[in-house]
C-alpha positions as CSV (number, residue, x, y, z in Angstrom):
1,M,32.6,51.5,-47.4
2,T,33.1,48.2,-45.6
3,A,33.1,44.9,-47.3
4,P,29.8,42.8,-46.8
5,H,30.1,40.1,-44.2
6,V,28.4,36.7,-44.5
7,L,28.2,34.0,-41.8
8,I,27.8,30.3,-42.8
9,V,26.8,27.9,-40.0
10,D,27.1,24.1,-40.6
11,D,28.5,21.1,-38.8
12,D,29.7,19.6,-42.1
13,P,33.4,20.6,-42.6
14,A,33.2,19.9,-46.4
15,L,30.4,22.5,-46.8
16,L,32.2,25.0,-44.5
17,A,35.1,24.8,-46.9
18,A,33.2,24.7,-50.2
19,L,30.6,27.4,-49.7
20,P,33.0,30.2,-48.6
21,E,35.2,29.4,-51.6
22,A,32.2,29.5,-54.0
23,L,31.3,33.0,-52.6
24,R,34.8,34.3,-52.9
25,L,35.0,33.2,-56.5
26,R,31.6,34.6,-57.5
27,M,31.1,37.7,-55.2
28,D,33.9,40.3,-55.3
29,G,34.8,41.8,-51.9
30,V,32.7,39.6,-49.7
31,T,34.1,38.5,-46.3
32,V,32.9,35.1,-45.2
33,D,33.0,33.9,-41.6
34,T,32.1,30.3,-40.5
35,A,30.8,28.6,-37.4
36,D,30.4,24.8,-36.9
37,S,27.6,25.0,-34.3
38,G,24.7,27.2,-33.2
39,A,26.6,28.2,-30.0
40,A,29.6,29.4,-32.0
41,A,27.3,31.2,-34.4
42,L,25.6,33.1,-31.5
43,D,29.0,34.3,-30.3
44,R,29.9,35.7,-33.7
45,I,26.5,37.3,-34.1
46,A,26.9,39.0,-30.7
47,A,30.2,40.5,-31.8
48,R,29.2,41.7,-35.4
49,E,26.3,42.5,-37.6
50,Y,26.2,40.4,-40.8
51,E,24.6,41.2,-44.1
52,A,23.3,37.7,-44.4
53,I,23.5,34.4,-42.5
54,V,23.3,30.8,-44.0
55,I,22.3,28.0,-41.6
56,D,21.9,24.2,-42.0
57,V,18.5,23.3,-40.7
58,K,19.8,20.0,-39.1
59,M,22.7,20.3,-36.7
60,P,23.5,18.5,-33.4
61,G,22.7,20.5,-30.2
62,M,20.9,23.7,-31.2
63,D,19.4,23.0,-34.6
64,G,18.9,25.5,-37.4
65,L,15.3,26.4,-36.5
66,A,16.2,27.1,-32.9
67,L,19.2,29.3,-34.1
68,L,16.8,31.1,-36.5
69,A,14.5,32.0,-33.6
70,E,17.5,33.4,-31.7
71,I,18.7,35.4,-34.6
72,R,15.2,36.8,-35.2
73,A,15.2,37.9,-31.5
74,R,18.7,39.4,-31.5
75,R,19.2,40.5,-35.1
76,P,15.6,40.8,-36.6
77,D,16.7,42.6,-39.7
78,T,19.4,40.2,-40.8
79,P,18.2,37.9,-43.6
80,V,18.7,34.1,-43.0
81,L,18.9,31.4,-45.6
82,M,18.3,27.8,-44.5
83,I,20.0,24.8,-46.0
84,T,17.5,21.8,-46.1
85,G,17.7,18.3,-47.4
86,H,16.0,17.4,-50.7
87,G,12.2,17.0,-50.2
88,E,12.1,18.3,-46.7
89,H,9.1,20.5,-47.4
90,A,7.8,20.6,-43.9
91,L,11.1,21.9,-42.5
92,A,11.3,24.5,-45.3
93,I,7.8,25.7,-44.6
94,Q,8.5,25.9,-40.9
95,A,11.7,27.9,-41.6
96,L,9.9,30.4,-43.9
97,R,7.1,30.9,-41.3
98,G,9.8,31.3,-38.7
99,G,11.2,34.3,-40.6
100,A,13.8,32.8,-42.9
101,Y,14.4,34.8,-46.1
102,D,14.7,31.7,-48.3
103,F,15.9,28.1,-48.3
104,I,18.5,26.2,-50.3
105,Q,18.0,22.5,-51.0
106,K,20.9,19.9,-51.0
107,P,22.7,19.1,-53.3
108,I,23.5,22.8,-53.4
109,D,23.5,24.5,-56.8
110,R,26.3,27.1,-56.4
111,D,24.9,29.6,-58.8
112,H,21.4,29.4,-57.3
113,F,23.0,29.7,-53.8
114,V,25.0,32.9,-54.8
115,A,22.0,34.4,-56.5
116,A,19.7,33.9,-53.5
117,L,22.4,35.3,-51.1
118,S,22.8,38.3,-53.3
119,R,19.1,39.0,-53.2
120,A,19.1,38.6,-49.4
121,M,22.0,41.1,-49.1
122,R,20.3,43.6,-51.4
123,A,17.1,43.3,-49.3
124,H,19.1,43.8,-46.1
125,A,20.8,47.0,-47.6
126,L,17.4,48.3,-48.6
127,N,15.9,47.6,-45.2
128,R,18.8,49.3,-43.5
129,R,18.3,52.4,-45.7
130,V,14.6,52.4,-44.7
131,K,15.5,52.2,-41.0
132,D,18.0,55.0,-41.4
133,R,15.3,57.2,-42.9
134,Q,12.9,56.3,-40.1
135,V,15.5,57.4,-37.5
136,A,16.2,60.6,-39.3
137,L,12.5,61.4,-39.7
138,E,11.7,60.6,-36.0
139,R,14.5,63.0,-35.0
140,C,13.2,66.0,-37.0
141,T,9.4,65.3,-37.0
142,G,8.7,64.2,-33.4
143,E,5.9,66.7,-32.9
144,L,4.2,65.8,-36.2
145,E,4.5,62.1,-35.2
146,Q,2.6,62.8,-32.0
147,I,-0.2,64.5,-33.9
148,V,-0.5,61.6,-36.3
149,E,-0.4,59.1,-33.4
150,K,-3.2,61.0,-31.6
151,F,-5.6,61.8,-34.4
152,G,-4.6,59.6,-37.3
153,R,-4.5,56.1,-36.0
154,G,-7.7,54.2,-36.0
155,S,-9.5,56.8,-38.0
156,E,-10.0,54.4,-40.9
157,Q,-11.4,50.9,-40.5
158,P,-9.3,48.1,-41.9
159,R,-10.6,46.7,-45.2
160,V,-10.2,43.0,-46.1
161,L,-10.9,41.3,-49.5
162,I,-11.8,37.5,-49.5
163,V,-11.5,35.7,-52.9
164,D,-13.0,32.2,-53.3
165,D,-15.1,30.4,-55.9
166,D,-16.9,28.5,-53.0
167,P,-20.1,30.4,-52.1
168,A,-20.2,28.7,-48.6
169,L,-16.7,30.0,-47.7
170,L,-17.6,33.4,-49.1
171,Q,-20.4,33.6,-46.6
172,A,-18.8,31.9,-43.6
173,L,-15.5,33.7,-43.5
174,P,-17.0,37.3,-43.5
175,Q,-19.3,36.2,-40.7
176,A,-16.4,34.8,-38.7
177,L,-14.6,38.1,-39.1
178,Q,-17.6,40.2,-38.1
179,L,-17.9,38.2,-34.9
180,R,-14.2,38.5,-34.0
181,M,-13.1,41.7,-35.7
182,A,-16.1,44.0,-35.6
183,E,-14.0,47.0,-36.8
184,A,-13.1,45.3,-40.1
185,T,-14.9,46.0,-43.4
186,V,-15.1,42.8,-45.5
187,E,-15.6,42.6,-49.2
188,T,-15.8,39.4,-51.3
189,A,-15.0,38.3,-54.9
190,D,-16.0,35.0,-56.5
191,S,-13.1,34.9,-59.0
192,A,-9.6,36.4,-59.6
193,A,-10.9,38.6,-62.4
194,V,-13.5,40.2,-60.1
195,A,-10.8,40.5,-57.4
196,L,-8.4,42.4,-59.7
197,D,-11.2,44.9,-60.6
198,R,-11.7,45.5,-56.8
199,I,-7.9,45.8,-56.2
200,A,-7.6,48.3,-59.0
201,A,-10.2,50.5,-57.4
202,R,-9.2,50.2,-53.7
203,D,-6.2,49.6,-51.6
204,Y,-7.0,46.8,-49.1
205,D,-5.2,46.2,-45.7
206,A,-5.2,42.4,-46.4
207,I,-6.4,40.0,-49.0
208,V,-7.4,36.3,-48.5
209,T,-7.5,34.1,-51.6
210,D,-8.1,30.4,-52.2
211,I,-5.1,28.8,-54.0
212,K,-7.2,26.6,-56.3
213,M,-9.8,28.4,-58.4
214,P,-11.1,28.0,-62.0
215,G,-9.6,30.3,-64.6
216,M,-6.9,32.4,-63.0
217,D,-5.8,30.5,-59.8
218,G,-4.6,31.8,-56.5
219,L,-0.9,31.8,-57.4
220,E,-1.5,33.8,-60.6
221,L,-3.6,36.2,-58.6
222,L,-0.8,36.5,-56.0
223,A,1.6,37.4,-58.7
224,E,-0.7,40.2,-59.9
225,I,-1.2,41.5,-56.4
226,R,2.6,41.5,-55.8
227,T,3.0,43.6,-59.1
228,H,0.2,46.1,-58.5
229,R,-0.1,46.2,-54.7
230,P,3.3,44.9,-53.4
231,D,2.7,46.1,-49.9
232,T,-0.7,44.4,-49.4
233,P,-0.2,41.2,-47.3
234,T,-1.9,38.1,-48.9
235,L,-3.0,35.0,-47.1
236,M,-3.5,31.8,-49.1
237,I,-6.1,29.1,-48.4
238,T,-4.8,25.6,-49.3
239,G,-5.9,22.0,-49.0
240,H,-4.5,19.8,-46.3
241,G,-1.0,18.4,-47.1
242,E,-0.4,20.6,-50.2
243,H,3.2,21.2,-49.3
244,D,4.5,22.1,-52.7
245,L,1.8,24.7,-53.3
246,V,2.5,26.2,-49.8
247,V,6.2,26.5,-50.5
248,H,5.5,28.0,-53.9
249,A,3.1,30.6,-52.4
250,L,5.5,31.6,-49.5
251,R,8.4,32.0,-51.9
252,A,6.2,34.0,-54.2
253,G,5.5,36.5,-51.4
254,A,2.5,35.2,-49.6
255,Y,2.3,36.5,-46.0
256,D,0.9,33.2,-44.6
257,F,-1.3,30.2,-45.5
258,I,-4.5,28.8,-44.0
259,Q,-5.1,25.1,-44.3
260,K,-8.6,23.6,-44.9
261,P,-10.6,22.8,-42.8
262,I,-10.2,26.3,-41.6
263,D,-9.5,27.0,-37.9
264,R,-11.5,30.3,-37.4
265,D,-9.4,31.5,-34.4
266,Y,-6.1,30.9,-36.2
267,F,-7.5,32.5,-39.4
268,V,-8.5,35.7,-37.5
269,A,-5.2,35.8,-35.5
270,S,-3.1,35.5,-38.7
271,L,-5.3,38.2,-40.4
272,R,-4.8,40.6,-37.5
273,R,-1.0,40.2,-37.7
274,A,-1.2,40.8,-41.5
275,I,-3.3,44.0,-41.0
276,E,-0.9,45.3,-38.2
277,M,2.1,44.7,-40.5
278,R,0.3,46.5,-43.3
279,A,-0.3,49.5,-41.0
280,L,3.3,49.6,-40.0
281,S,4.4,49.3,-43.6
282,R,2.1,52.2,-44.5
283,R,3.5,54.4,-41.8
284,V,7.1,53.7,-43.0
285,K,6.1,54.6,-46.5
286,E,4.6,57.9,-45.3
287,Q,7.8,58.6,-43.5
288,Q,9.8,57.8,-46.5
289,L,7.8,60.2,-48.7
290,A,8.3,62.9,-46.1
291,L,12.0,62.5,-46.1
292,E,12.4,62.0,-49.9
293,R,12.7,65.7,-50.7
294,H,15.4,66.2,-48.1
295,L,17.5,63.1,-48.9
296,N,17.7,63.3,-52.7
297,E,20.7,65.6,-52.8
298,L,22.5,63.7,-50.0
299,E,21.7,60.4,-51.7
300,A,23.3,61.5,-54.9
301,I,26.5,62.5,-53.0
302,V,26.6,59.2,-51.1
303,E,26.0,57.2,-54.4
304,E,28.9,59.0,-56.1
305,R,31.2,58.5,-53.1
306,T,30.2,54.9,-52.8
307,R,31.1,54.3,-56.5
308,E,34.5,55.9,-56.0
309,L,35.1,53.8,-52.9
310,R,34.0,50.6,-54.7
311,E,36.4,51.3,-57.5
312,T,39.2,52.0,-55.0
313,N,38.4,48.8,-53.0
314,K,38.3,46.8,-56.2
315,V,41.8,48.0,-57.0
316,I,43.2,47.4,-53.5
317,E,41.6,43.9,-53.2
318,S,42.2,42.6,-56.7
319,P,45.5,43.8,-58.3
320,L,47.4,43.9,-55.0
321,R,46.2,40.6,-53.4
322,F,48.9,38.6,-55.1
323,L,51.5,41.0,-53.6
324,M,50.2,40.6,-50.1
325,G,50.7,37.5,-47.9
326,P,49.0,36.7,-44.6
327,N,51.9,37.8,-42.5
328,G,52.3,41.3,-44.1
329,Q,55.9,40.9,-45.4
330,M,54.8,42.8,-48.5
331,E,52.9,45.4,-46.5
332,K,55.6,48.1,-47.1
333,I,55.4,47.6,-50.9
334,V,51.6,48.0,-50.8
335,E,51.9,51.1,-48.6
336,Q,54.4,52.6,-51.1
337,I,52.0,52.0,-53.9
338,K,49.2,53.8,-52.1
339,Q,51.5,56.7,-51.2
340,V,52.7,57.4,-54.7
341,A,49.6,56.5,-56.7
342,D,47.9,60.0,-56.7
343,S,51.2,62.0,-57.0
344,P,52.7,63.2,-60.2
345,L,56.1,61.5,-59.4
346,T,57.8,59.3,-62.0
347,V,58.2,55.8,-60.5
348,L,60.9,53.2,-61.0
349,V,60.0,49.6,-60.1
350,E,62.9,47.2,-59.8
351,G,62.8,43.5,-59.3
352,E,63.7,40.2,-61.0
353,T,61.6,38.9,-63.9
354,G,58.2,37.7,-62.8
355,T,58.1,39.5,-59.4
356,G,55.0,41.5,-60.4
357,K,56.4,44.8,-61.7
358,E,53.6,45.4,-64.2
359,L,51.1,44.4,-61.5
360,V,52.5,47.2,-59.3
361,A,52.4,49.7,-62.3
362,R,48.7,48.8,-63.0
363,A,47.8,49.1,-59.3
364,I,49.4,52.6,-59.2
365,H,47.5,53.6,-62.3
366,R,44.1,52.3,-61.0
367,L,44.6,54.0,-57.6
368,S,45.4,57.3,-59.2
369,S,43.1,60.0,-60.6
370,R,44.2,58.8,-64.1
371,R,42.4,55.5,-63.7
372,E,39.8,56.4,-66.4
373,K,42.5,57.2,-68.9
374,P,44.7,54.7,-70.9
375,F,47.3,52.4,-69.4
376,V,49.9,51.7,-72.1
377,A,52.6,49.1,-71.5
378,V,55.7,48.9,-73.7
379,D,58.2,46.1,-73.3
380,C,61.4,47.8,-74.3
381,G,63.3,44.5,-74.4
382,A,60.9,43.0,-77.0
383,I,61.4,45.9,-79.6
384,P,64.6,45.9,-81.8
385,D,66.9,48.9,-81.3
386,T,66.1,50.1,-84.9
387,L,62.4,50.4,-84.2
388,I,62.3,51.6,-80.5
389,E,62.3,55.3,-81.3
390,S,59.5,55.1,-83.9
391,E,57.5,52.9,-81.5
392,L,57.9,55.3,-78.5
393,F,57.7,58.7,-80.2
394,G,55.8,58.0,-83.5
395,Y,56.7,59.1,-87.0
396,E,55.4,61.2,-89.9
397,K,54.4,59.9,-93.3
398,G,57.6,59.5,-95.4
399,A,59.9,59.7,-92.4
400,F,61.7,56.5,-93.6
401,T,61.2,53.8,-96.1
402,G,57.9,52.0,-95.4
403,A,56.4,54.9,-93.5
404,H,53.3,55.2,-95.7
405,Q,51.2,57.0,-93.2
406,R,51.6,59.0,-90.0
407,K,51.7,56.9,-86.7
408,E,51.3,58.1,-83.2
409,G,53.9,56.8,-80.7
410,Q,53.1,55.2,-77.3
411,F,53.7,58.6,-75.5
412,Q,50.8,60.1,-77.5
413,L,48.6,57.0,-77.2
414,A,48.9,57.1,-73.4
415,G,47.3,60.6,-73.5
416,G,46.8,61.8,-69.9
417,G,47.0,58.2,-68.6
418,T,50.1,56.1,-67.7
419,L,52.9,54.9,-69.9
420,F,54.6,51.8,-68.4
421,L,58.2,51.3,-69.8
422,D,59.1,47.7,-68.9
423,E,62.7,46.5,-69.1
424,I,63.9,50.0,-69.6
425,V,67.4,48.9,-69.2
426,N,67.3,47.7,-72.8
427,L,66.8,51.2,-74.2
428,P,69.8,52.2,-76.4
429,L,71.8,55.2,-75.2
430,P,70.6,57.5,-78.1
431,T,67.0,56.7,-77.2
432,Q,67.7,57.4,-73.5
433,A,68.7,61.0,-74.5
434,K,65.3,61.5,-76.2
435,L,63.5,60.0,-73.2
436,L,65.2,62.5,-70.9
437,R,63.8,65.3,-73.0
438,A,60.3,63.8,-72.8
439,L,60.6,63.5,-69.0
440,Q,62.0,67.0,-68.5
441,E,60.1,69.0,-71.1
442,R,57.0,66.9,-71.3
443,Q,57.2,66.8,-75.1
444,V,58.5,64.4,-77.8
445,Q,59.5,64.8,-81.4
446,P,58.2,62.1,-83.8
447,L,60.6,60.9,-86.5
448,G,60.4,63.2,-89.6
449,S,58.5,65.9,-87.7
450,K,59.8,69.5,-87.4
451,R,57.7,70.3,-84.4
452,P,57.6,68.7,-80.9
453,V,54.4,67.3,-79.5
454,R,53.2,67.9,-76.0
455,V,52.6,64.8,-73.9
456,A,50.8,64.4,-70.6
457,A,51.3,60.8,-69.6
458,R,52.7,59.8,-66.3
459,I,55.8,57.5,-66.6
460,I,56.3,54.3,-64.6
461,A,59.5,52.4,-65.6
462,A,60.6,48.9,-64.6
463,S,63.9,47.1,-64.7
464,N,64.8,43.5,-63.9
465,V,68.4,44.5,-63.0
466,P,69.4,47.4,-60.7
467,L,69.7,50.5,-62.9
468,E,72.3,52.0,-60.5
469,R,74.6,49.1,-61.4
470,E,74.0,49.7,-65.1
471,V,74.8,53.4,-64.6
472,R,78.2,52.5,-63.0
473,A,78.9,50.1,-65.9
474,G,78.2,53.0,-68.4
475,R,75.3,51.2,-70.0
476,F,72.6,53.6,-68.7
477,R,72.6,57.4,-68.5
478,Q,72.9,58.8,-65.0
479,D,70.7,61.8,-65.7
480,V,67.9,59.5,-67.0
481,Y,68.2,57.3,-64.0
482,Y,67.8,60.2,-61.6
483,R,64.9,61.5,-63.5
484,L,63.2,58.1,-63.5
485,N,63.9,57.3,-59.9
486,E,61.8,60.1,-58.3
487,F,60.1,57.3,-56.3
488,G,61.6,53.9,-56.2
489,I,59.9,50.6,-55.4
490,T,62.0,47.4,-55.1
491,L,60.2,44.0,-55.3
492,P,61.9,41.1,-53.5
493,P,62.3,37.8,-55.4
494,L,59.9,35.0,-54.5
495,R,62.7,32.9,-52.9
496,E,63.1,35.7,-50.3
497,R,59.4,35.9,-49.5
498,D,57.8,33.7,-46.9
499,D,54.4,33.5,-48.5
500,I,55.0,31.0,-51.3
501,L,52.4,28.5,-50.1
502,H,49.9,31.3,-49.5
503,L,50.3,32.5,-53.1
504,A,50.1,28.9,-54.4
505,N,46.8,28.5,-52.6
506,E,45.5,31.8,-53.9
507,F,46.2,30.6,-57.5
508,L,44.6,27.2,-56.9
509,P,40.9,28.2,-56.9
510,E,41.5,30.8,-59.6
511,A,43.1,28.2,-61.9
512,S,40.6,25.5,-61.0
513,M,37.7,27.7,-62.2
514,E,39.6,28.8,-65.3
515,L,40.5,25.2,-66.3
516,G,37.4,23.5,-65.0
517,R,39.3,21.1,-62.8
518,P,38.1,20.2,-59.3
519,C,41.5,20.5,-57.6
520,R,41.1,21.0,-53.8
521,K,44.5,21.4,-52.2
522,I,48.2,21.0,-52.3
523,S,49.6,18.0,-50.4
524,E,52.3,18.4,-47.8
525,A,54.9,16.6,-49.9
526,A,54.1,18.9,-52.9
527,A,54.3,21.9,-50.6
528,Q,57.8,20.9,-49.7
529,V,58.8,20.7,-53.4
530,L,57.4,24.3,-53.9
531,L,59.3,25.5,-50.8
532,R,62.7,24.0,-51.9
533,Y,62.6,25.3,-55.5
534,P,64.5,28.6,-56.0
535,W,61.8,30.2,-58.4
536,P,64.0,32.0,-60.9
537,G,60.8,33.0,-62.7
538,N,59.3,34.2,-59.4
539,V,55.5,34.8,-59.0
540,R,54.8,34.3,-62.7
541,E,56.5,31.0,-62.8
542,L,54.7,29.8,-59.6
543,R,51.3,30.7,-61.2
544,N,52.2,28.8,-64.4
545,V,53.4,25.8,-62.4
546,I,50.1,25.6,-60.4
547,R,48.0,25.9,-63.6
548,R,50.0,23.1,-65.2
549,A,49.7,20.9,-62.0
550,I,45.9,21.4,-61.9
551,L,45.6,20.0,-65.4
552,L,47.6,16.9,-64.3
553,A,46.0,16.4,-60.9
554,S,42.5,15.1,-60.2
555,D,41.9,16.2,-56.6
556,V,45.1,17.0,-54.7
557,I,48.4,18.3,-56.2
558,E,51.1,15.8,-55.4
559,P,54.9,15.9,-56.2
560,E,54.5,14.0,-59.4
561,H,52.3,16.8,-60.8
562,L,55.2,19.2,-60.2
563,S,57.6,17.2,-62.3
564,V,58.4,20.2,-64.4
565,L,60.3,21.5,-61.3
566,P,63.8,20.1,-60.8
567,V,64.6,18.9,-57.3
568,D,68.3,18.1,-57.7
569,P,71.0,20.8,-57.5
570,S,72.1,20.6,-61.1
571,A,68.6,21.2,-62.4
572,A,68.0,24.1,-60.1
573,T,71.3,25.6,-61.4
574,A,70.1,25.2,-65.0
575,L,66.8,27.0,-64.2
576,R,68.7,29.9,-62.9
577,G,70.2,30.4,-66.4
578,E,73.5,28.8,-65.7
579,P,74.8,25.6,-67.5
580,P,74.7,22.6,-65.2
581,P,77.9,20.8,-64.2
582,V,79.3,18.4,-66.8
583,G,77.6,15.0,-66.6
584,S,74.5,16.3,-64.9
585,S,71.1,16.3,-66.5
586,L,67.6,17.5,-65.8
587,L,66.5,13.9,-66.3
588,D,68.8,12.4,-63.6
589,S,66.2,12.0,-60.8
590,S,63.5,14.6,-60.8
591,L,61.5,13.0,-63.5
592,V,61.7,9.4,-62.4
593,G,58.2,7.9,-62.6
594,S,56.9,10.6,-65.0
595,S,55.2,9.9,-68.3
596,L,57.2,9.9,-71.6
597,K,55.5,13.0,-72.7
598,V,56.5,14.9,-69.5
599,I,60.1,13.7,-69.8
600,A,60.2,14.8,-73.5
601,E,58.9,18.3,-72.6
602,A,61.4,18.7,-69.8
603,A,64.2,17.6,-72.0
604,A,63.2,20.0,-74.8
605,A,63.0,22.9,-72.3
606,D,66.4,21.9,-70.9
607,A,67.9,21.9,-74.4
608,E,66.4,25.3,-75.2
609,R,67.8,26.8,-72.0
610,R,71.3,25.5,-72.7
611,A,71.2,26.8,-76.3
612,I,70.0,30.3,-75.3
613,H,72.6,30.5,-72.6
614,Q,75.5,29.5,-74.9
615,V,74.5,31.9,-77.7
616,L,74.1,34.8,-75.3
617,Q,77.5,34.0,-74.0
618,A,78.9,34.0,-77.5
619,T,77.2,37.3,-78.5
620,R,78.0,39.0,-75.1
621,G,74.4,39.5,-74.3
622,N,73.4,40.9,-77.7
623,K,69.8,39.6,-78.1
624,T,69.4,40.7,-81.7
625,E,72.5,38.8,-82.8
626,A,71.5,35.8,-80.6
627,A,68.1,35.6,-82.3
628,R,69.8,35.6,-85.7
629,L,72.2,32.8,-84.7
630,L,69.3,30.8,-83.2
631,R,67.3,31.3,-86.4
632,T,64.3,32.7,-84.6
633,D,62.7,36.1,-84.3
634,Y,63.6,38.7,-81.6
635,K,60.2,38.4,-79.8
636,T,60.3,34.6,-79.6
637,L,63.8,34.8,-78.1
638,H,62.7,37.5,-75.6
639,R,59.7,35.4,-74.6
640,K,61.8,32.2,-74.1
641,M,64.3,34.2,-71.9
642,K,61.4,35.4,-69.7
643,Q,60.0,31.8,-69.5
644,Y,63.4,30.4,-68.4
645,G,64.4,33.3,-66.2
646,I,67.5,34.1,-68.2
647,D,68.7,37.7,-68.0
648,A,71.0,39.2,-70.7
649,G,72.7,41.6,-68.2
650,P,75.3,39.2,-66.7
651,F,76.5,38.3,-70.2
652,R,77.1,42.0,-71.0
653,E,78.8,42.4,-67.7
654,S,81.2,39.5,-68.3
655,S,82.2,41.2,-71.6
656,A,82.9,44.6,-70.0
């Protein structure tokens, strides 16, 4: 199933940038093309069929109405929305009569715009299905069509109902029709109530009603007709210059309008067109009914397949979009995710903190046949060694002091879904042995239980340091490593990727919407700051930096809004988890010109980094002991280490 395509045509660069962004934020999966002139639009329309087209009515050269006429000639089934200025009723009416689906007034209400476009695209999809049914029916019922064409057409006279409270018009209009359309049978009603009784008893080929009548007026009657006889074309009689009523009627579904004083020839010509359209509509309905029996089963299959494809597309386009840049550097990673997703293999995802390992794991889960079952994530580095086994495998009541009731472990909670073991390098060696049994025998033994429990979860593990190096250092079991590494995916750090600015610009509209800040772009100078920074926290850190900058910026992100990022070498060293050289400071130059609050926040962050680094050095990478010395809890220390991109591995290595 291909993504819907929309074309926006406008000579205003600001609108050409704003409207596609509004659609991408509010309509998942839509592809938006733009054209800055009627000529450019016609080239695009010749090359591709669009689900909807949006056109500004006023443009230099070929204007919107001329372009609308070309589209109606070349792509008659494509719905067109016209952008008009406030109060330009005459142009709006001209556009609607020229075949426009709807019009949008400036200043544009984004939500109304998206809602109108969604309706147009749904109408286009329905129209396409009707056309497909017509083609199928014509292929298999050609002979019947000839019989209907020969004997059926013209066997019934068209019937017209005229509704008006003016006795003179009720007499004059039927006479005009009898003179010019002798084949038509004309009935009249002097009120909406009488008309509804007639409509309930008979299906008319066209209805003509005055818009202003005592009691129920013409617009209310139109609404009733659209409800009870939606296929019957309705012509509205209006007073001269009543533009607002005309627009209201056309948008409510009227086929056309006739202004007083009535031009008899125009009235008859418009009524003929309405009756012909009704006849065509009736034939299409008959064809649809003939096909319905044969298509029901096929339709159910298509609907199911469409749903599956939509789910798959949602996964591919949403979780993976932050892994893919415009130049395809991450294309290999995405291809690996697709290849392994529906296999039973255990996956090992390696990469520095913040590179998107959990994002990869979730994408694998959602692309697999397990997508409807649980995805359970466990951060092995955030659970103290004394609790990790009970957390993973569960325990029975009375298994240890405080075990007042039975608790299922994460293996059981994952059921037939996916269990994601993040930072698996932190698992103690005894727990690794039990994990090996779970991987090999597909069963675990809860603490205090005499019987093993079968488990069906698929395992995806992640490590922020190479596990092979940990195996060589004796800190990770070789047999567990080989069992986990049935399929390996290695994510590059952000500093080695060439799509930093692409990612930053992806985060920009997302954060702008979330925080309610109208931030448009990143300046060239700020872009250079982003490109020079080493990004120890990788994609996660970049996302947080953009969110913070949007809060500080009003329209464009400038270097001063990125003051949290150091630009001097000593500061960059500190952010990589290493103490800066003696005499250097985060406050030397990068924060010059910043507010006191920003400087205080940066100084506090710098102090925290230094303290964590020094204590980890003293405890040789033991996070439990480091948390005790820092007088904080284990989880807080773990979160701070992630925030500052500090890895405990190098401290353990230096002590080996």
